[in-house]
N, C-alpha and C positions, 0 to 999 in steps of 0.2 A: 533837175531841181528836186525831184521827189526823193532822191537818195540823201540829200543833205540832212534831214532829221535823223535818218538811220545812222549816218556816219557820226553825228553828234552823240547819239545814244551809245553807239559802240565805243566811242572814245571815253565817255563817262564810265561805262562798265569796265573798261580795261584798267582804269585808274583805281577801281575798288580793290582789285587783287594786289596792287602795289602797296596800297595803304595798309592792308592787313599784314602783309609780309614784313613791312617796315616795323610795325608794332611788335611783331613776334621777335624781332632781332634786338630788342632793348635788353641790355645786360642786366643780370640780377643785381649787380652792385649799384644800379641806378635807383633802387627802391629802399625804403626804410619802413619799418613797422613801429607803430606807437600804440601801446596798450594802456587803456584807461581802466585801472582796477578799482576805481572808486564807484560808489553807488549813485553818482550824479553825473549829468551831462556836463562836459567841459568844452572849452574852446582851445584849439591848438593853432599856434602861429609858427610858420616856418619863414626864415628870412635868409637871403643870399647877400653876399658882400656888395653886389651891384644895386642894392636897395630894392630888389624885387622881394615880394613876400606873398604868402598865401595864408588864409585863415580857414579853418575847418571846424565844423561842429563835430564834437568827439563824444559819441554816445557812451553812456555808462556801461562798463563791462565789455566794451568792444575794442577790437584792434583795427586801426586804420593802416592800410598799406598805401604809401604815398610815393609817387615818382619824385625823387629829389635830384636827379641827375647823377651821372657817373663820376664827375670830378668836381672839384671846388669845395670850399668850406660852406656848410649850411648849418645854421644854428636854429634852435627851437625853444619855445616856452609855451606855457599854458596858463589859462585863467578860468574863472568860473563864469565870467560874462564877457561879451564881445568888447566892452569898454576896457577890460583888463589887458587886452592884447591888440587893440586898434592902433595904438602907437607902437613904436619900436619896443622890443622887449628890453626890460631893465637888465643891465649887465649881471646883476646878482641872480637873476632867474634864467639866464641863457644856458643852454646845454648844447653840446656838439651832436650833430646827427650821426648815428652809427648806420652805415649802409649795409645792406644784405643781412640784416639781423632778423629777418622773417623766418619763422620755423613752424 
């Protein structure tokens, strides 16, 4: 019975190595970079066809590197306030995500 806690710890530690190696195996085409060249903080919204979305604070003069997935269509838009992007992006403001554009 004294070995049970040690076995549990060993199992947990063995999983840590697998998690790190899986993260390293993500292809470069799964990422996209978004550069905010303005002098004000913006809000970036990414949306996928299956209705998933993500909203990011986009600091002034910074580039965000975002995991967008290696396949599928992803669209994005931006606004000055969260309220500007809290609903779906208006069609006239939508842009296609360009993958692997980080340099």
